[in-house]
C-alpha positions as semicolon CSV with decimal commas, in nm:
position;residue;x (nm);y (nm);z (nm)
1;X;13,126;6,847;9,753
2;X;13,346;6,700;9,493
3;X;13,311;6,547;9,154
4;X;13,475;6,539;8,819
5;X;13,368;6,715;8,508
6;X;13,458;6,796;8,160
7;X;13,321;7,026;7,897
8;X;13,402;7,294;7,654
9;X;13,367;7,657;7,574
10;X;13,292;7,814;7,243
11;X;13,302;8,165;7,140
12;X;13,304;8,457;6,896
13;X;13,394;8,335;6,549
14;X;13,545;8,444;6,228
15;X;13,437;8,797;6,280
16;X;13,449;8,750;6,653
17;X;13,711;8,996;6,718
18;X;13,783;8,971;6,354
19;X;13,491;9,163;6,241
20;X;13,679;9,437;6,066
21;X;13,974;9,481;5,840
22;X;14,134;9,689;6,111
23;X;14,196;9,373;6,308
24;X;14,566;9,332;6,251
25;X;14,607;9,057;6,507
26;X;14,412;8,786;6,328
27;X;14,349;8,608;6,006
28;X;14,019;8,448;5,913
29;X;14,115;8,099;6,027
30;X;14,180;8,230;6,376
31;X;13,812;8,226;6,447
32;X;13,807;7,849;6,420
33;X;14,093;7,805;6,662
34;X;13,912;8,020;6,908
35;X;13,606;7,809;6,878
36;X;13,773;7,486;6,967
37;X;13,800;7,547;7,333
38;X;13,458;7,669;7,373
39;X;13,242;7,690;7,666
40;X;13,018;7,393;7,654
41;X;12,938;7,275;7,994
42;X;12,951;6,906;8,036
43;X;12,941;6,731;8,372
44;X;13,132;6,420;8,459
45;X;12,969;6,273;8,764
46;X;13,191;6,077;8,996
47;X;13,004;5,865;9,240
48;X;13,251;5,888;9,527
49;X;13,209;5,636;9,806
50;X;12,842;5,553;9,758
51;X;12,624;5,436;9,475
52;X;12,446;5,769;9,488
53;X;12,536;6,007;9,206
54;X;12,783;6,288;9,292
55;X;12,670;6,389;9,632
56;X;12,975;6,356;9,851
57;X;13,110;6,648;9,663
58;X;12,939;6,737;9,339
59;X;13,037;6,993;9,081
60;X;12,856;7,082;8,762
61;X;13,106;7,320;8,602
62;X;13,343;7,134;8,366
63;X;13,675;7,216;8,527
64;X;13,959;7,291;8,288
65;X;13,750;7,315;7,973
66;X;13,773;7,689;7,913
67;X;14,145;7,715;7,854
68;X;14,142;7,806;7,483
69;X;13,961;8,117;7,354
70;X;13,731;8,110;7,653
71;X;13,578;8,450;7,580
72;X;13,527;8,412;7,205
73;X;13,171;8,377;7,069
74;X;12,987;8,360;6,731
75;X;12,934;8,672;6,522
76;X;12,583;8,824;6,483
77;X;12,337;8,574;6,337
78;X;12,593;8,292;6,341
79;X;12,551;7,947;6,496
80;X;12,821;7,703;6,607
81;X;12,797;7,327;6,645
82;X;13,055;7,213;6,899
83;X;13,141;6,863;7,010
84;X;13,347;6,754;7,309
85;X;13,468;6,404;7,383
86;X;13,636;6,356;7,718
87;X;13,791;6,064;7,902
88;X;13,858;6,081;8,275
89;X;14,046;5,824;8,483
90;X;14,107;5,836;8,858
91;X;14,229;5,588;9,117
92;X;14,239;5,827;9,414
93;X;13,978;6,004;9,623
94;X;14,130;6,237;9,882
95;X;14,028;6,363;10,227
96;X;14,060;6,714;10,371
97;X;14,436;6,659;10,410
98;X;14,493;6,534;10,057
99;X;14,533;6,169;10,163
100;X;14,376;5,882;9,970
101;X;14,081;5,756;10,174
102;X;13,876;5,520;9,957
103;X;14,027;5,170;9,919
104;X;14,057;5,067;9,553
105;X;13,869;5,376;9,442
106;X;13,801;5,376;9,069
107;X;13,642;5,627;8,835
108;X;13,646;5,577;8,459
109;X;13,424;5,825;8,277
110;X;13,359;5,875;7,906
111;X;13,143;6,166;7,796
112;X;13,038;6,308;7,463
113;X;12,872;6,649;7,471
114;X;12,721;6,853;7,191
115;X;12,654;7,223;7,213
116;X;12,453;7,457;6,993
117;X;12,577;7,814;7,045
118;X;12,400;8,105;6,873
119;X;12,456;8,478;6,852
120;X;12,136;8,677;6,799
121;X;12,148;8,958;6,548
122;X;12,067;9,210;6,821
123;X;12,249;9,434;7,066
124;X;12,184;9,613;7,395
125;X;12,419;9,906;7,397
126;X;12,771;9,766;7,337
127;X;12,663;9,412;7,427
128;X;12,569;9,132;7,186
129;X;12,307;8,874;7,286
130;X;12,394;8,501;7,285
131;X;12,226;8,173;7,380
132;X;12,320;7,806;7,394
133;X;12,230;7,459;7,513
134;X;12,429;7,143;7,584
135;X;12,332;6,775;7,582
136;X;12,573;6,509;7,704
137;X;12,591;6,131;7,707
138;X;12,788;5,947;7,977
139;X;12,936;5,605;8,022
140;X;13,075;5,561;8,373
141;X;13,238;5,294;8,584
142;X;13,278;5,419;8,938
143;X;13,303;5,283;9,288
144;X;13,524;5,160;9,570
145;X;13,653;4,840;9,724
146;X;13,303;4,742;9,829
147;X;13,106;4,819;9,516
148;X;13,146;4,915;9,149
149;X;12,874;5,050;8,927
150;X;12,838;5,096;8,551
151;X;12,600;5,344;8,395
152;X;12,523;5,478;8,049
153;X;12,274;5,763;8,038
154;X;12,192;6,120;7,944
155;X;12,360;6,373;8,174
156;X;12,204;6,679;8,329
157;X;12,094;6,937;8,073
158;X;12,275;7,268;8,056
159;X;12,079;7,575;7,952
160;X;12,252;7,899;7,857
161;X;11,948;8,124;7,807
162;X;12,122;8,461;7,777
163;X;12,480;8,582;7,761
164;X;12,598;8,938;7,711
165;X;12,898;8,951;7,480
166;X;13,150;9,232;7,448
167;X;13,440;9,293;7,208
168;X;13,683;9,583;7,247
169;X;13,715;9,841;6,970
170;X;14,066;9,719;6,880
171;X;13,934;9,360;6,865
172;X;14,204;9,229;7,102
173;X;13,971;9,156;7,397
174;X;13,647;8,960;7,384
175;X;13,427;8,839;7,668
176;X;13,080;8,723;7,757
177;X;12,895;8,674;8,083
178;X;12,573;8,511;8,201
179;X;12,419;8,245;8,423
180;X;12,447;7,878;8,322
181;X;12,159;7,664;8,449
182;X;12,191;7,288;8,500
183;X;11,861;7,096;8,500
184;X;11,857;6,741;8,642
185;X;11,784;6,474;8,382
186;X;11,672;6,229;8,654
187;X;11,882;5,951;8,498
188;X;12,132;5,729;8,681
189;X;12,412;5,983;8,618
190;X;12,207;6,288;8,716
191;X;12,306;6,500;9,017
192;X;11,935;6,528;9,100
193;X;11,952;6,896;9,191
194;X;11,962;7,229;9,008
195;X;12,280;7,435;8,977
196;X;12,324;7,803;8,886
197;X;12,661;7,931;8,767
198;X;12,718;8,305;8,715
199;X;13,033;8,300;8,500
200;X;13,244;8,541;8,298
201;X;13,456;8,415;8,006
202;X;13,746;8,626;7,876
203;X;14,012;8,616;7,603
204;X;14,289;8,869;7,540
205;X;14,523;8,879;7,240
206;X;14,821;9,091;7,349
207;X;15,002;9,008;7,023
208;X;14,925;8,831;6,692
209;X;15,084;8,509;6,822
210;X;14,977;8,507;7,188
211;X;14,639;8,435;7,346
212;X;14,545;8,446;7,717
213;X;14,210;8,312;7,838
214;X;14,021;8,273;8,163
215;X;13,681;8,176;8,295
216;X;13,577;8,283;8,645
217;X;13,259;8,171;8,815
218;X;13,072;8,070;9,127
219;X;12,844;7,765;9,144
220;X;12,533;7,751;9,363
221;X;12,318;7,441;9,421
222;X;11,967;7,362;9,534
223;X;11,900;7,084;9,783
224;X;11,855;6,727;9,665
225;X;11,497;6,662;9,771
226;X;11,545;6,286;9,786
227;X;11,850;6,284;10,014
228;X;11,812;6,628;10,184
229;X;12,177;6,689;10,090
230;X;12,281;7,040;9,987
231;X;12,620;7,079;9,824
232;X;12,818;7,391;9,912
233;X;12,906;7,688;9,693
234;X;13,220;7,653;9,480
235;X;13,454;7,911;9,324
236;X;13,611;7,799;8,994
237;X;13,873;7,949;8,763
238;X;14,004;7,816;8,432
239;X;14,325;7,962;8,286
240;X;14,497;7,907;7,953
241;X;14,775;8,036;7,731
242;X;14,829;7,963;7,361
243;X;15,114;8,051;7,126
244;X;15,141;8,029;6,746
245;X;15,499;7,914;6,675
246;X;15,495;7,900;6,294
247;X;15,418;8,147;6,017
248;X;15,404;7,853;5,775
249;X;15,130;7,689;5,985
250;X;14,925;7,987;6,104
251;X;14,645;7,761;6,227
252;X;14,870;7,579;6,475
253;X;14,865;7,680;6,842
254;X;15,037;7,517;7,139
255;X;15,003;7,605;7,505
256;X;14,916;7,521;7,863
257;X;14,581;7,508;8,037
258;X;14,444;7,431;8,379
259;X;14,212;7,527;8,660
260;X;14,178;7,610;9,029
261;X;13,876;7,505;9,236
262;X;13,793;7,602;9,594
263;X;13,470;7,538;9,782
264;X;13,363;7,835;9,993
265;X;13,072;7,693;10,195
266;X;12,993;7,360;10,362
267;X;12,800;7,062;10,233
268;X;12,499;7,016;10,461
269;X;12,219;6,772;10,544
270;X;11,922;6,917;10,731
271;X;12,127;7,225;10,808
272;X;12,420;7,038;10,965
273;X;12,766;7,029;10,805
274;X;12,868;6,695;10,656
275;X;13,209;6,551;10,741
276;X;13,354;6,882;10,854
277;X;13,194;7,058;10,558
278;X;13,349;6,833;10,294
279;X;13,496;7,132;10,110
280;X;13,685;7,046;9,795
281;X;14,003;7,204;9,663
282;X;14,249;7,129;9,389
283;X;14,403;7,231;9,063
284;X;14,496;7,078;8,729
285;X;14,743;7,162;8,455
286;X;14,859;7,022;8,122
287;X;14,949;7,083;7,757
288;X;14,705;7,164;7,478
289;X;14,730;7,168;7,099
290;X;14,486;7,305;6,842
291;X;14,472;7,344;6,467
292;X;14,228;7,543;6,258
293;X;14,137;7,613;5,899
294;X;13,847;7,713;5,679
295;X;13,687;7,375;5,761
296;X;13,666;7,444;6,134
297;X;13,897;7,347;6,420
298;X;14,015;7,058;6,634
299;X;14,193;7,054;6,968
300;X;14,343;6,793;7,200
301;X;14,419;6,852;7,568
302;X;14,556;6,660;7,865
303;X;14,530;6,774;8,225
304;X;14,677;6,622;8,539
305;X;14,499;6,693;8,868
306;X;14,714;6,780;9,171
307;X;14,686;6,875;9,539
308;X;14,322;6,775;9,568
309;X;14,116;6,772;9,887
310;X;13,778;6,600;9,925
311;X;13,757;6,509;9,557
312;X;13,891;6,260;9,305
313;X;14,240;6,308;9,160
314;X;14,322;6,182;8,813
315;X;14,379;6,262;8,446
316;X;14,156;6,414;8,179
317;X;14,199;6,376;7,804
318;X;13,989;6,576;7,559
319;X;13,918;6,590;7,187
320;X;13,714;6,892;7,077
321;X;13,598;7,015;6,740
322;X;13,364;7,280;6,602
323;X;13,182;7,356;6,278
324;X;13,051;7,710;6,219
325;X;12,736;7,787;6,025
326;X;12,752;8,134;5,872
327;X;12,439;8,346;5,847
């Protein structure tokens, strides 16, 4: 399986890990910076070598999105509105050896995704309860030497029914975990199967100026009933680092972000492996910049994909912003 995707990740806000005056590592505006990278899950479907949506390697998780404040989430009773605009461009689709195999391959994808992320004013032991949902709109131009296709449609719907959030006593570590569920929209850009992603999102602030984030998950898929195709299981990891260089501009953060993806089981049709299993691999890396204030936050990111196998290889550009609604 192999596809391209983009999305975001949102997390704990103002009082996130800033919920007490003892938090010496943050100021109030920090919450907005954290929000920018959020965890919205948006899927960019690449159509590979056929007109069918995403099968020859499909992935729902938005690779590379959770590279800023991945484990931060809204405070109790708070709701975040997050928006992610992403542009993806690729001219290469690789085989199992990393060689380009599709003549004149082209994938141009524009996606705008909106997420509502809410923290319930309730706890189970040390864990806070969170929920979210994501809707995305796609405009795609994908294909190969033999055929190009344009589509504009609603993407698959992402449901985040229940997360368990945790913040350390010293407020320097925050995380949440749960199962993201992708429901097929049955449109022209839909993957036409369900996906289930147990994922943990984490952020650590080892100093007032430094932030380290990661998201680690595994993606499982049901079979596409129309084509009998079942995409394999995929392991995904997003990683990011941010640094605040200026005391005069405390809302400014610069850093690096990227991802690693590795498929751990074969794609199959009627129980038989497809094209040697068609397992995808690859990674991406690039710079990121964010700025926050009492108004919210905005971030821009660029990621270059490298060393891919059985997937597209290209560039992603993102613009993300968030607006918090206090309780």
